[in-house]
C-alpha positions as YAML, in Angstrom:
chain: A
units: angstrom
residues:
- id: 1
  name: MET
  ca: [66.51, 157.71, 123.57]
- id: 2
  name: GLN
  ca: [64.34, 160.18, 121.67]
- id: 3
  name: VAL
  ca: [65.85, 160.58, 118.21]
- id: 4
  name: SER
  ca: [63.13, 162.86, 116.88]
- id: 5
  name: GLU
  ca: [59.87, 164.24, 118.23]
- id: 6
  name: GLY
  ca: [57.75, 161.25, 119.19]
- id: 7
  name: ILE
  ca: [60.28, 158.68, 117.93]
- id: 8
  name: HIS
  ca: [62.27, 156.72, 120.50]
- id: 9
  name: ARG
  ca: [65.17, 154.38, 119.77]
- id: 10
  name: LEU
  ca: [65.40, 151.35, 122.06]
- id: 11
  name: THR
  ca: [68.48, 149.16, 122.14]
- id: 12
  name: GLN
  ca: [70.38, 146.89, 124.50]
- id: 13
  name: GLY
  ca: [73.16, 146.39, 122.00]
- id: 14
  name: VAL
  ca: [73.41, 145.09, 118.41]
- id: 15
  name: THR
  ca: [69.71, 145.49, 117.48]
- id: 16
  name: ASN
  ca: [67.59, 148.65, 117.49]
- id: 17
  name: PHE
  ca: [63.82, 148.85, 117.72]
- id: 18
  name: TYR
  ca: [61.66, 151.95, 117.81]
- id: 19
  name: LEU
  ca: [58.59, 153.33, 119.57]
- id: 20
  name: ILE
  ca: [56.55, 155.93, 117.71]
- id: 21
  name: GLU
  ca: [54.06, 157.95, 119.76]
- id: 22
  name: GLU
  ca: [50.92, 159.39, 118.20]
- id: 23
  name: SER
  ca: [48.04, 160.92, 120.22]
- id: 24
  name: GLY
  ca: [48.74, 158.80, 123.29]
- id: 25
  name: LYS
  ca: [49.04, 155.54, 121.32]
- id: 26
  name: TYR
  ca: [52.19, 153.75, 120.20]
- id: 27
  name: THR
  ca: [53.46, 151.84, 117.22]
- id: 28
  name: LEU
  ca: [56.50, 149.62, 117.79]
- id: 29
  name: VAL
  ca: [58.74, 149.04, 114.78]
- id: 30
  name: ASP
  ca: [60.47, 145.70, 115.34]
- id: 31
  name: ALA
  ca: [60.46, 143.85, 118.65]
- id: 32
  name: GLY
  ca: [64.11, 143.27, 119.51]
- id: 33
  name: THR
  ca: [64.97, 139.88, 120.99]
- id: 34
  name: PRO
  ca: [62.73, 137.80, 123.28]
- id: 35
  name: GLY
  ca: [64.85, 138.93, 126.23]
- id: 36
  name: ASP
  ca: [64.17, 142.62, 125.53]
- id: 37
  name: TRP
  ca: [60.58, 142.46, 126.83]
- id: 38
  name: ALA
  ca: [61.33, 143.79, 130.33]
- id: 39
  name: PHE
  ca: [63.48, 146.58, 128.89]
- id: 40
  name: PHE
  ca: [60.70, 147.50, 126.47]
- id: 41
  name: SER
  ca: [58.08, 147.52, 129.24]
- id: 42
  name: ARG
  ca: [60.25, 149.80, 131.41]
- id: 43
  name: SER
  ca: [60.87, 152.10, 128.47]
- id: 44
  name: LEU
  ca: [57.18, 152.37, 127.65]
- id: 45
  name: ALA
  ca: [56.34, 153.11, 131.29]
- id: 46
  name: GLY
  ca: [59.11, 155.73, 131.35]
- id: 47
  name: LEU
  ca: [57.31, 157.53, 128.53]
- id: 48
  name: GLY
  ca: [54.10, 157.48, 130.53]
- id: 49
  name: GLY
  ca: [52.56, 154.67, 128.48]
- id: 50
  name: LYS
  ca: [50.85, 151.41, 129.43]
- id: 51
  name: LEU
  ca: [50.84, 148.09, 127.59]
- id: 52
  name: ALA
  ca: [47.26, 148.81, 126.51]
- id: 53
  name: ASP
  ca: [48.57, 151.88, 124.67]
- id: 54
  name: LEU
  ca: [50.67, 149.73, 122.31]
- id: 55
  name: ASP
  ca: [48.40, 149.62, 119.28]
- id: 56
  name: ALA
  ca: [50.61, 147.78, 116.81]
- id: 57
  name: VAL
  ca: [53.92, 146.04, 116.19]
- id: 58
  name: LEU
  ca: [55.33, 146.50, 112.67]
- id: 59
  name: LEU
  ca: [58.04, 143.98, 111.80]
- id: 60
  name: THR
  ca: [60.54, 144.91, 109.10]
- id: 61
  name: HIS
  ca: [61.29, 141.21, 108.48]
- id: 62
  name: ALA
  ca: [61.16, 137.75, 110.02]
- id: 63
  name: HIS
  ca: [64.43, 137.26, 111.90]
- id: 64
  name: SER
  ca: [64.65, 136.43, 115.59]
- id: 65
  name: ASP
  ca: [66.45, 139.65, 116.58]
- id: 66
  name: HIS
  ca: [63.56, 141.69, 115.15]
- id: 67
  name: THR
  ca: [60.50, 139.53, 115.84]
- id: 68
  name: GLY
  ca: [61.72, 139.01, 119.43]
- id: 69
  name: PHE
  ca: [58.87, 139.61, 121.84]
- id: 70
  name: ALA
  ca: [56.20, 140.32, 119.19]
- id: 71
  name: GLU
  ca: [54.11, 137.30, 120.19]
- id: 72
  name: ARG
  ca: [54.22, 138.39, 123.83]
- id: 73
  name: ALA
  ca: [53.11, 141.90, 122.84]
- id: 74
  name: ARG
  ca: [50.26, 140.38, 120.84]
- id: 75
  name: ALA
  ca: [49.18, 138.09, 123.68]
- id: 76
  name: GLU
  ca: [49.64, 140.44, 126.66]
- id: 77
  name: ALA
  ca: [49.06, 143.89, 125.19]
- id: 78
  name: GLY
  ca: [46.54, 142.88, 122.54]
- id: 79
  name: SER
  ca: [48.67, 144.56, 119.88]
- id: 80
  name: ARG
  ca: [48.16, 143.70, 116.24]
- id: 81
  name: VAL
  ca: [51.35, 142.42, 114.60]
- id: 82
  name: TRP
  ca: [52.14, 143.32, 110.97]
- id: 83
  name: ILE
  ca: [54.76, 142.10, 108.48]
- id: 84
  name: HIS
  ca: [55.16, 142.05, 104.69]
- id: 85
  name: ALA
  ca: [53.18, 139.23, 103.11]
- id: 86
  name: ALA
  ca: [56.34, 137.51, 101.83]
- id: 87
  name: ASP
  ca: [57.58, 136.99, 105.42]
- id: 88
  name: GLN
  ca: [54.18, 136.23, 106.95]
- id: 89
  name: GLN
  ca: [54.59, 132.45, 106.90]
- id: 90
  name: ALA
  ca: [58.09, 132.60, 108.42]
- id: 91
  name: ALA
  ca: [56.77, 134.81, 111.23]
- id: 92
  name: ARG
  ca: [53.96, 132.37, 111.96]
- id: 93
  name: THR
  ca: [56.14, 129.26, 111.92]
- id: 94
  name: GLY
  ca: [59.40, 130.64, 113.30]
- id: 95
  name: LYS
  ca: [61.27, 129.13, 110.35]
- id: 96
  name: ALA
  ca: [63.37, 131.34, 108.08]
- id: 97
  name: GLY
  ca: [65.14, 130.40, 104.84]
- id: 98
  name: LYS
  ca: [68.79, 129.50, 104.31]
- id: 99
  name: ASN
  ca: [71.24, 132.37, 103.80]
- id: 100
  name: ASP
  ca: [73.51, 132.64, 100.78]
- id: 101
  name: GLY
  ca: [76.76, 133.32, 102.66]
- id: 102
  name: LYS
  ca: [78.74, 131.22, 105.09]
- id: 103
  name: ILE
  ca: [78.95, 132.26, 108.75]
- id: 104
  name: ALA
  ca: [82.38, 130.60, 108.93]
- id: 105
  name: SER
  ca: [83.83, 133.44, 106.85]
- id: 106
  name: TYR
  ca: [83.38, 135.82, 109.84]
- id: 107
  name: LEU
  ca: [85.10, 133.70, 112.47]
- id: 108
  name: LEU
  ca: [88.18, 135.94, 112.56]
- id: 109
  name: ARG
  ca: [86.08, 139.03, 113.24]
- id: 110
  name: ALA
  ca: [85.66, 140.22, 116.83]
- id: 111
  name: ALA
  ca: [82.29, 141.74, 115.92]
- id: 112
  name: PHE
  ca: [80.96, 138.29, 115.07]
- id: 113
  name: TYR
  ca: [81.54, 137.09, 118.63]
- id: 114
  name: ARG
  ca: [80.17, 140.28, 120.24]
- id: 115
  name: THR
  ca: [77.00, 140.03, 118.18]
- id: 116
  name: THR
  ca: [76.55, 136.29, 118.67]
- id: 117
  name: PHE
  ca: [77.00, 136.48, 122.46]
- id: 118
  name: SER
  ca: [74.71, 139.48, 122.82]
- id: 119
  name: LEU
  ca: [71.89, 137.93, 120.81]
- id: 120
  name: LEU
  ca: [72.12, 134.42, 122.23]
- id: 121
  name: ARG
  ca: [72.05, 135.58, 125.85]
- id: 122
  name: ARG
  ca: [68.83, 137.50, 125.07]
- id: 123
  name: GLY
  ca: [67.09, 134.51, 123.53]
- id: 124
  name: ALA
  ca: [67.57, 135.20, 119.82]
- id: 125
  name: GLY
  ca: [68.89, 131.72, 119.07]
- id: 126
  name: ARG
  ca: [65.48, 130.85, 117.63]
- id: 127
  name: MET
  ca: [62.47, 132.74, 116.32]
- id: 128
  name: ILE
  ca: [59.34, 132.56, 118.46]
- id: 129
  name: PRO
  ca: [56.31, 131.91, 116.21]
- id: 130
  name: ILE
  ca: [53.63, 134.61, 116.19]
- id: 131
  name: ALA
  ca: [50.14, 133.12, 116.35]
- id: 132
  name: GLU
  ca: [48.36, 135.89, 114.45]
- id: 133
  name: VAL
  ca: [50.13, 138.11, 111.90]
- id: 134
  name: SER
  ca: [48.57, 140.65, 109.55]
- id: 135
  name: ALA
  ca: [50.22, 141.33, 106.19]
- id: 136
  name: PHE
  ca: [51.03, 144.65, 104.55]
- id: 137
  name: ALA
  ca: [51.97, 145.21, 100.90]
- id: 138
  name: ASP
  ca: [54.55, 147.38, 99.17]
- id: 139
  name: GLY
  ca: [53.46, 151.02, 99.17]
- id: 140
  name: GLU
  ca: [50.60, 150.42, 101.60]
- id: 141
  name: GLN
  ca: [49.83, 153.08, 104.18]
- id: 142
  name: ILE
  ca: [49.31, 151.00, 107.29]
- id: 143
  name: ASP
  ca: [46.40, 151.93, 109.54]
- id: 144
  name: VAL
  ca: [48.35, 152.23, 112.80]
- id: 145
  name: PRO
  ca: [49.46, 155.24, 114.88]
- id: 146
  name: GLY
  ca: [51.71, 157.41, 112.69]
- id: 147
  name: ARG
  ca: [50.17, 156.07, 109.43]
- id: 148
  name: PRO
  ca: [53.50, 154.84, 107.98]
- id: 149
  name: ARG
  ca: [54.04, 153.57, 104.44]
- id: 150
  name: ALA
  ca: [55.70, 150.23, 103.72]
- id: 151
  name: VAL
  ca: [58.62, 150.04, 101.27]
- id: 152
  name: HIS
  ca: [59.32, 146.46, 100.18]
- id: 153
  name: ALA
  ca: [63.06, 145.88, 99.60]
- id: 154
  name: PRO
  ca: [63.69, 142.11, 99.51]
- id: 155
  name: GLY
  ca: [67.00, 140.30, 99.68]
- id: 156
  name: HIS
  ca: [67.83, 140.15, 103.35]
- id: 157
  name: THR
  ca: [64.61, 138.15, 103.59]
- id: 158
  name: PRO
  ca: [61.83, 137.76, 100.99]
- id: 159
  name: GLY
  ca: [59.65, 140.28, 102.83]
- id: 160
  name: SER
  ca: [62.30, 142.67, 104.11]
- id: 161
  name: ALA
  ca: [60.87, 146.18, 104.21]
- id: 162
  name: ALA
  ca: [61.56, 149.72, 105.35]
- id: 163
  name: ILE
  ca: [58.89, 151.74, 107.16]
- id: 164
  name: LEU
  ca: [58.45, 155.41, 106.17]
- id: 165
  name: PHE
  ca: [56.81, 157.90, 108.54]
- id: 166
  name: GLU
  ca: [56.34, 160.62, 105.92]
- id: 167
  name: ARG
  ca: [54.98, 163.35, 108.17]
- id: 168
  name: ARG
  ca: [57.92, 162.89, 110.53]
- id: 169
  name: ARG
  ca: [60.38, 162.56, 107.62]
- id: 170
  name: ALA
  ca: [61.83, 159.40, 109.14]
- id: 171
  name: LEU
  ca: [62.71, 156.16, 107.34]
- id: 172
  name: LEU
  ca: [63.13, 153.08, 109.54]
- id: 173
  name: THR
  ca: [65.16, 150.66, 107.43]
- id: 174
  name: GLY
  ca: [65.24, 147.49, 109.53]
- id: 175
  name: ASP
  ca: [67.88, 145.35, 107.83]
- id: 176
  name: VAL
  ca: [67.35, 146.80, 104.35]
- id: 177
  name: MET
  ca: [70.23, 149.09, 105.27]
- id: 178
  name: ALA
  ca: [72.42, 149.20, 108.37]
- id: 179
  name: THR
  ca: [74.94, 151.76, 109.59]
- id: 180
  name: GLU
  ca: [77.01, 149.16, 111.45]
- id: 181
  name: ASN
  ca: [77.80, 145.68, 110.23]
- id: 182
  name: PRO
  ca: [76.99, 143.21, 113.04]
- id: 183
  name: LEU
  ca: [79.46, 140.59, 111.79]
- id: 184
  name: THR
  ca: [82.41, 142.72, 110.62]
- id: 185
  name: GLY
  ca: [82.07, 145.88, 112.71]
- id: 186
  name: ARG
  ca: [82.30, 148.17, 109.68]
- id: 187
  name: VAL
  ca: [80.55, 151.52, 110.28]
- id: 188
  name: GLY
  ca: [78.61, 153.43, 107.65]
- id: 189
  name: PRO
  ca: [75.61, 152.80, 105.39]
- id: 190
  name: GLN
  ca: [75.63, 149.27, 103.93]
- id: 191
  name: ILE
  ca: [73.51, 146.24, 103.30]
- id: 192
  name: MET
  ca: [73.69, 143.37, 105.76]
- id: 193
  name: PRO
  ca: [76.52, 140.81, 105.44]
- id: 194
  name: SER
  ca: [75.95, 137.87, 103.09]
- id: 195
  name: GLY
  ca: [76.07, 135.43, 106.01]
- id: 196
  name: LEU
  ca: [72.75, 136.93, 107.16]
- id: 197
  name: ASN
  ca: [71.09, 137.48, 103.75]
- id: 198
  name: LEU
  ca: [68.84, 135.15, 101.82]
- id: 199
  name: ASP
  ca: [70.01, 136.81, 98.57]
- id: 200
  name: THR
  ca: [72.80, 139.39, 98.82]
- id: 201
  name: ASP
  ca: [72.66, 140.47, 95.16]
- id: 202
  name: ARG
  ca: [68.96, 141.14, 95.50]
- id: 203
  name: ALA
  ca: [69.50, 143.05, 98.76]
- id: 204
  name: LEU
  ca: [71.96, 145.33, 96.97]
- id: 205
  name: ALA
  ca: [69.60, 145.82, 94.01]
- id: 206
  name: SER
  ca: [66.71, 146.55, 96.38]
- id: 207
  name: LEU
  ca: [68.40, 149.75, 97.49]
- id: 208
  name: ASN
  ca: [66.66, 151.16, 94.39]
- id: 209
  name: ALA
  ca: [63.42, 151.00, 96.40]
- id: 210
  name: LEU
  ca: [64.76, 153.74, 98.67]
- id: 211
  name: ARG
  ca: [65.73, 156.09, 95.85]
- id: 212
  name: GLY
  ca: [63.60, 159.22, 95.79]
- id: 213
  name: ILE
  ca: [62.49, 158.93, 99.41]
- id: 214
  name: ASP
  ca: [62.76, 162.34, 101.00]
- id: 215
  name: ALA
  ca: [63.51, 161.84, 104.69]
- id: 216
  name: ASP
  ca: [65.78, 163.69, 107.11]
- id: 217
  name: LEU
  ca: [66.37, 160.75, 109.42]
- id: 218
  name: LEU
  ca: [67.31, 157.17, 108.58]
- id: 219
  name: LEU
  ca: [66.93, 154.78, 111.51]
- id: 220
  name: PRO
  ca: [68.49, 151.34, 110.96]
- id: 221
  name: GLY
  ca: [68.05, 148.03, 112.72]
- id: 222
  name: HIS
  ca: [71.78, 147.96, 113.40]
- id: 223
  name: GLY
  ca: [73.92, 151.02, 114.02]
- id: 224
  name: ASP
  ca: [73.40, 154.69, 114.79]
- id: 225
  name: PRO
  ca: [70.92, 157.07, 113.14]
- id: 226
  name: TRP
  ca: [71.93, 158.60, 109.81]
- id: 227
  name: THR
  ca: [71.14, 162.29, 109.25]
- id: 228
  name: GLN
  ca: [72.77, 163.02, 105.86]
- id: 229
  name: GLY
  ca: [69.84, 162.04, 103.68]
- id: 230
  name: VAL
  ca: [68.59, 158.84, 102.11]
- id: 231
  name: ALA
  ca: [70.23, 159.44, 98.72]
- id: 232
  name: GLU
  ca: [73.66, 159.80, 100.31]
- id: 233
  name: ALA
  ca: [73.10, 156.67, 102.40]
- id: 234
  name: VAL
  ca: [72.11, 154.65, 99.33]
- id: 235
  name: GLN
  ca: [75.15, 155.87, 97.42]
- id: 236
  name: LYS
  ca: [77.49, 154.88, 100.25]
- id: 237
  name: ALA
  ca: [75.82, 151.51, 100.70]
- id: 238
  name: ARG
  ca: [76.21, 150.76, 97.00]
- id: 239
  name: ALA
  ca: [79.87, 151.74, 97.16]
- id: 240
  name: ALA
  ca: [80.42, 149.52, 100.20]
- id: 241
  name: GLY
  ca: [79.00, 146.52, 98.34]
- id: 242
  name: PRO
  ca: [78.67, 143.01, 99.81]
- id: 243
  name: SER
  ca: [80.51, 141.83, 102.90]
...
């Protein structure tokens, strides 16, 4: 689905990833789950693109529902894969850190089972290591189609980041901020649930990194697009607090 000119939201449920088109080349922000490869390939072809047109994969963080088919894109399309330096080792090894919340606290939530089933059946039970990963830094303008800027906002993972396409006035937040909680089902701007965060307090504090960003469109890793401004989203996410 095209959410803005040249920006396409791809999802098969639970997790969003995005294709950004620039002068016949594409940047993919996040790579869904391993099982989303065929869906991605069909989507790219539907836009008139070929695998060779995929210049880069930018990962917002190293979790299996976002790194998904990144290694396959690197190997088959020749795409360069990027992630924040603090998550580079996790992406290479497929091993993430321990979260600060307990998954057991969500067992009475229907959303927990919907999310778990959807991700497991698409291969997100483990993270596939990425053989070659380039690192970006906070504030860096990344030399890929669309020339986005990285905004480091740790807490969900050490290298969790948002990706800002300034010219398109679009902020892709990954799991820095969601608009639907995958474990509780709550809708609206919020940080991810503690059962999925390395450090929930830090994730909440890292919302400061988004303050002052002037973008019309906020595109999260989980949930629908937000069109009421970044400042309003940050305010609501702070008010929502941990979950």
